[in-house]
N, C-alpha and C positions, 0 to 999 in steps of 0.2 A: 561587622553586622550592624543592623539598625533595629531598634525596638519600638520607637514611637511612630506616630502617624504622620509626622512632619518630615517629609523627605528633602525639603529645601536645605536643611542643615547637614545632610549626610555628605561626607567627603569621600566619594567613590574613588577619587584619584589617589587617596592615601591607603586604600585597601590593597592587600595582597591578592594574587590571583585566586587563592583558596577562599579568601574573604568575599571576593566578587561572586564566585560561584555560589557560596552560601547565601549571599544577598539575593542572587537571582532566584534561588529556590524559595527563600522566605517570601520574596515579593510575589512569586508565582502562586504560592500557597494562599497568601492573603487575597490575591486577585480571585482565586477559586472560591474562597469564602464569600467574597463580594458577589461573585456570579451566582452562588447558591442562594444568597439572600434575595437577589433580584428575581430568581426563578420562584422561590417560595412566596415572595410578596405578590407577584403577578398571578400566581396560582390561587392565592387566597382572595385576591380581588375578583378573579373569575368565579370562585365558589360563591362569594357573596352576591355577585350579579345573578348567578343562577338561582339563588334562593329568594332574591328580592324582586327581580324584574320580569319574572315569567307571567305573561298575560296570554293565555291560550286563545285561539280563535283568530278569524280574519282581522287584520289590522293591529294585532297585538304584538308585544315584544317577545321574541323568542328567548328562552332561558340563556343568560350569559352572552347575548348576541353582540353587545358593544363593549365588552370588557377589554378586548384586544384594542379597540379603537381608543379607549381612554388611556390604556397603558402606552400605546404608541405615541400619543400626544405628549404624555408626561416624559417619556424617554427620548423623544425626538427620533424615533426609528419608524420604519414602515410597519404596517399592520401584520404583514407576513412574519416578520421577526418576533413581534409581540405574541402572535398566535403560536409560534414554535416554542417560545419560552413557556407559555401556558401548557402546551401539550406535554412538554418534557416534565414540568412540575406535576401534572396529573399522573403520568406514568410512574414517577418516583413515589408519589403518595400511595398509589393504588397497588403497585406490584413489586417495587424494588426498594424495600426498606434499608437493606445493607448499602446499596448505592447511594441512597439519600443521605445516610449517616456519613459515609466517606466524603461525599460532596460538601456537606455542611462543615466538616472538619478541615477542608482544604486539601485532602489527600489526593483527590482527582479533580480535574478541571472540567469545564463545560464541554469541551471537545470530546473527552473520553466518556463523559456521561451520555452524550448523544450517541456514541457508538454502542454503548450498553443498552440504551433504550431501543435503538433501531434493531439491534440483534436479538432482542428478547420479546419484542412486541407481539408477535404472532405465534409464539410457541405455547405448548400446554403448561399447566401449572407444575407438573412433575419435571419437565425439562427445564423450566425456569429455575426451580429450586436447586437443580444440579448445576446449572450454568452460571448463575449470578456469582457465587463465591469464587469460582475459577477466573471469571472475567475480572473481578476486582483484584485478584492476585496478579493477573497478567497486566492490568493497567498500571501497576507500580513499576514495571520494567519495560514497557513498550510505549512508543508514541501512538497517536490515534490511528495512523494508517496500518501499522503492524497489529495493533489491537483489533482493528476491524477484520483483518484477515484471519486472526486466530478465532475470533467470535464466529465468523461465518463458517469456518472449518468445523468447529465444535458443534454449532447448531445443525449443520448438515449431517454430522455423524449421529447426533442424538435424535434428529427428526428428519430423516431423508425424504419421506413422502411429503411432509409440509414444505420442505425446501424446494422440491420440484414443483409443487402447485403454486407457490409464491412466484417462482421464476416464470412459469407459464402465464400467470396473470399479469406480471409486470411487463412482459414483452409486448403487451398490447399498448403500452405507453410510448413505444419507440417513436422518435421524431427527430427532425433536423430543423434548426432554426437559424435565421439571419437577423442580426440586430445592428442598426446603425449606431456608431459612436462618433466621437470627435475627430476632427482633422482628416476627413475623407477616408476613414477606416470603418471596418465593420467586424462584428464578432460572429463567427460561424461555429455553432456548436450543436450538439444533439445528444439524444439518449438512444443508445444502440444495444442490442444483445452483446454480451461480452465477447463471444468468438468473432463476431463481425467487427466490433470496435478494435480488437487486437489485430485482425487482418489489415484494417486500414492503417493502424499505427506501424505495423511491420513494413508495409509497403512504403509508407512515407519515409521511414528511417532508411530503408534500403536505397530508395531514390536519393536521399540526402548524402549518401556516400559515393555517388556516381561521378562527382566532380573532383578535380585535382586538389591537392593540399594547399594551393595558393588561392583558392576561391575565398574571397574576403567575408562571405556571409557566415553568421553564427548558425548553430544547429537549429534553433527555433525559426530563423529566417528561411533556412533551407526547407524545413518541413512545410512551412506556409507556401513557398513557391512550388514545392512538389505537389501539393494538393491541387493547386491551379493547373499544373502541368497534366495531372491526371484528368481533370475536367475538360481542358481545351483540346485533348486528343493527341498532344505531342508525346506523352508517355515517357518523357525523359527530362531530367533537370539539366539545363544548359549551364556549363561552367562560366563563371564571371571573373576569371582570373585576368582577362584582358590580353592574353598572349596569342589569341587566335590559333594559327597553325602550329605554333610552338607548344601549345598546351598538350600534355600527354593524353588528355581525354578527347582531343580533337578528332573528329571523324570516327569515333568509336561506334560500332553498329548498335542499333537499338534492339535490345533483346525482345524476343517474343513474349507477350504477356503470359504470366503464369500465376498460379495461386501462391501468395506469400506464405512463408513458413510460420505456422503457429505450433507451439509445442504444448502437449498435455501430459502430465504425469499421473498415472492411475495404477492402483494395485491390481495384480493379476486376477484375484478373486472377485474384485469389483467389475473388472472388464468382462468377466464371464457371467456376471449376474448372481454370483454366490453371496456377495455382500453388497452393501450400499454405501460404502465409505465415500466421502467427497474426493474429487479429482482436482488437480492443480493446473490451471491455465496460466502459462508463463506470461508475466506482465499484468495479470489481473488478480489471480488468487484462486480461492476454492470455487468450484462449480459442482452441481449435483451429479450423481452417478449416471442418471438417465441421459442428461445432456452429453456427458462425456462419451457414453456408448454410441449416441447418434453421430457425434463427430468422428468416432473411431471407425465408422463404416467405410470411410474413404481415406483412411490414414495409412502411413507406413510406420512400422513398428521397430523399436529398438529395445531389446531386453536389458534391463539393468539388474544385475544379480545382487541379492542381499549378502553382505559380507560380515563376518564377525570382526571383532577388534583385531584379532591376530591376522586375519586375512587382509585387513586394511594396511596394517604395518608391513606385511609381506609384499603387498602391491607396491608400497612406497619404496621398498628395498629393491624389488625386481625392476622397477621402472627407472633405469639409468637415463637421466634426461640431460642431453647436451644443452638444451635451452627450453624446449617445449616437451610436455608429456606426450605419450603415445596417443593416437586417436581414441583407443579404447578407454584409457584412463580419463582423457578429456571429457568424453561423453558421460562417463560415470560421475565425475566430479560435478559437472554442470547439472546433471539430473538430480543428484542428491542434494546439492546446495540450493537449487531452485532460484535463488536471487543473490544479489550482492551480500556479502557477509558482514558489512559494516552495520552497526546498530541503527535500526530504523530505516535503512535504505531498502527500497523494493525494486531496484533496477534488475530486470530479468538476467538470470545467469547466462542465457544465450547471447545477451548483448554486453556481457561483462568480460573482463580479462582474467586469465589464469595467473595466480600469484603463487610464488614459492613461499611456503610457511616460514622457511629460514632464508635469509638473503642469498641470492644465487652468487656463487663464487666463480667468477670468470677465469681466475688464475688457477684454481684448484677444482677442476671439473669432477674429480673423484669424490670431493666432499659434497657435491650437489646431487648425487644420485639418490640419497636417502631423504630428500626433502619431500614434503607433502604439499599439494597445491590446493588452493581454494579460489573461489570466484570473487572478484572485486570489480566494481564499475571503474571507469577511467579515473574519476575524481578520487575515489577512495584507494585505488591502487597507487596513485601518486602519493597520497597521504602515508600509506604504509611504506612505500619505498623511501620516502624522506625520513620516516621514523627509523627504518632499518639502517639507514646511513647516518644516524645520529644528528639529523638536521632538524628534527622535531622531537619534543619531549613526550612522545607517545611510546607505548610498548604494546606489541601485539604478539600473542603466542597461542599455540594450540594446546588446550588443556587435555583433550582426549580426541578420539576419532570424530566426535559430534560437536564439541564445543570449541569456539574460537573466542579468546578473551582479549579485551581491549582495555588497557590502562591509560586513562586520560592524564594530561599534565598535572591535574590536582590530586591524582592518586586513586580516584574512583575507578572501579572495575566494572565493565559491562560485558556481558556474555551473549554471543549469538550462536544459534544452532543451525543444523542443516534442515531448512524448511522443506525442501523437496522430499526428503526422506520420510517426513510425516505423512505424506500422501502415498508414496510408493510402498511404504511398509507401515501401515497405520498403527501397529503395536508399538512403534517407537515414539508415538505421541503420548508420552507418559504424563504430560500435564493436562490432557483432556479429561473432562469429567466423566464419570462412569454413567452409562445409560441407565436411567431409572426404570423400574418395573411399572408398567402402565396397565397390565391386565389384558393387553391386546396382543393377538398373534401377529408375528412379523408381516404376514401377508394381508393383515387387516389393520392398517394404521388408524389411530384415532382421528376424529374429525379435526381439521385445522381451524383455529378461530378465524373470524372474518379479518381480512387484510385491508387496512385503510390505504386508499390510494391518495397520495399527496400531490398537490399541484407541482408542476415542473419547476416553478420559480420559488419553491419553498427554500428558505436559507439553509445552507449546509452547516455542519458543526463549525467548520473553519470560519464561515461567514459570520456566525454569531459570536464566537470567541475572539476572533481577530479579523475585523472587517477590512481586510487589505486586498480583497479580490479586485484585480484591475489596477492596482497601484503600480505606477511606473517607477522602477528603481533607477536612480540617476548614477550612483556610484558604480564605476565600471567593474570593480572586483566583486561586488555583491550581485551583479547580473550573471555571474558564472558559477553559482553555487548549486544549481540543480543537476543531479547526475545525468538526467536524460538530455541535458543541453550541452554536455561535453562532446567535442568532436574526437572520435577515436584516433589514436595514432596510426598513421598510414592507412586509415580507412579499412580496417580488417572487416571481412565479410562476416555476417552472422553465422554462428555455429550451425553446422548441418549434421544431422545424424543419419548417415547412410545405412541402408539395410546391411546387417552383418553378413 
């Protein structure tokens, strides 16, 4: 461990693995305290500017107008970043005292603070009071991406009408942009409604697996080339293995265009309009019930039954699996898991692999019939397989039908749950805050506060906390750590849920 402020004398090389992990946590907490001080200082600067520089009328100085400019010059950052820090500081001071205290103590960092601020900005006071404590609890055991998903799910449950109105307003900001960067390259990005964005993502991933296993391109390169192939009309990603007629994909017919598969998990009573619980869009997260019902108008349906713990165990026993589970069990596992079961990973279950909870015994198939399966992306399936074979000092086990526990090499235990089940069967979301009584009838929701529309180039939480967007990783191994960039073994096709 280290206690002082001078890190130049710390011998990290002499630390044990446990000591290094503790040092990481301590350093991260101190960095969060420093971030909090930065936010509070720039907020106070803005407050003073508002009090001292207001000169109403033509030609006057608007209240607080150049506080962000002064802070940006002092910090050598752009004014958008300084403005975002001020905005977060104001939200903490005005509405989120518990979050402010946790931030000041270093228990949460700026990225998680940004998630909480974004998720509570346009909700009523009653919803905010119910939501903030649960978000702080969740922040202690989730990374910012998973925290944002939980926050959106809970906000949609507590304020379904407001969630729908904010989504409808935000859709007016949709756009696609092209920006030139160095070395004859360009950045192509945009802001799209979630179902449309997921449709594009699924199409690009599907096209990326149409080449043979000897194609030398990485998955990110394939996705980029597939996007161009969509635009130039070819509609197919050409294999670059260099084997011409000997390529197993040579001469393969181009399939007729069809709608890519996107998957939505929704509770039956929400689909029927009886309740307004959020639905789950695979690859994205929670969407409001009204949008889910619109998408369902042209959907194919697969019923996922709710099972008791005893039913789950019986299913595991009944499903004697030579290697893969039955199609029925596979559909249910993917739907209930929702995404990869590794802590913090959000790779969709439909794009992940099915893993046996206990190592599959190829010599004793009779021992493999009682195993339970879970979904893991290609990267984390490899991690678990190596751990099962004692090649890595991790331990993964199933605590119960809902919880999968991961023990890391230093002994810490992290628990993941079946995210998809929280949407299919909302009552299983036991961590969700209780809906506050607002005095309004369900059919007459309270007025939603005004929703601030932010510029498209406003820095994200990750940009503010870790300004590494666009950083080019040189070390080869570090360029392969994102689950979505793993090339699946043998290019398995995405899971399809045929009608029963």
